[in-house]
N, C-alpha and C positions, 0 to 999 in steps of 0.2 A: 505494500501499500504506499502510494509516494502521497508525501505531504507536500504540494507546492505552495505553500504560505510566504507572500511575497514580504519582505520586511516593509515595516511602517515607516513612512517619511516622517521627519521632524516636521514641527510645524515652523510656519514661515514668521518668526516673531519680529523681526522689525516689520516688516510689511504689517502685520496685526497692528504695532504701535502705531503707523502712520496711517492706517484705516480708522483705528480708535480715534486720535487726535482730528482727522477730515470730519468724520461724523458728530465728536464733541463740538467741531467750530461750527459746522454747517446748525447743528442742533440749537445751540445758542442763540447765534445770531438772527435765524427764522425765529426762534422765541422771543427774544426783543423786539422783532420787527411787529411782529402779530400784535404784541402786547400793547405798542404804541400806537399802530394803525388799526385798532381793533373795528372801527368803525361804528361804533356807539354803543355796540351790543356788549356790554362786558361780562354776563353771563355765559355767552357762547364763547368768549374769550377766553374766559376760565373754564371753559369745558374743554377746548382745544387744548389749553395749559397741562391738563390733567393726561389726555392723552399725550402729550411732550414729554412729562415726567416719565410716563408707563413707559416708551419708546427708550428716552436714556436709561432705565434702568436695564431694558430688555438690551441694549446698546453695551453696556458695562459688563455685564454678565456674558455676552457674544465675542466681546473682541478686545477685553482685557489681557494682558499679557498672563500667563499662567505659570510663570518662574518663582 
């Protein structure tokens, strides 16, 4: 019986850090723009902010380095 198991590739941590930084900067800048130009409906802006916070938490779990 042959065990043809390929060795697992190591994660590309520098690329992961760059993606995390880009995603964080994009999230913070778009959140700032959304809260300053919300068009008068602050309740809708706060609901969208909740989605942004949930997305930020997901990004931290997904892209943060695991060293």
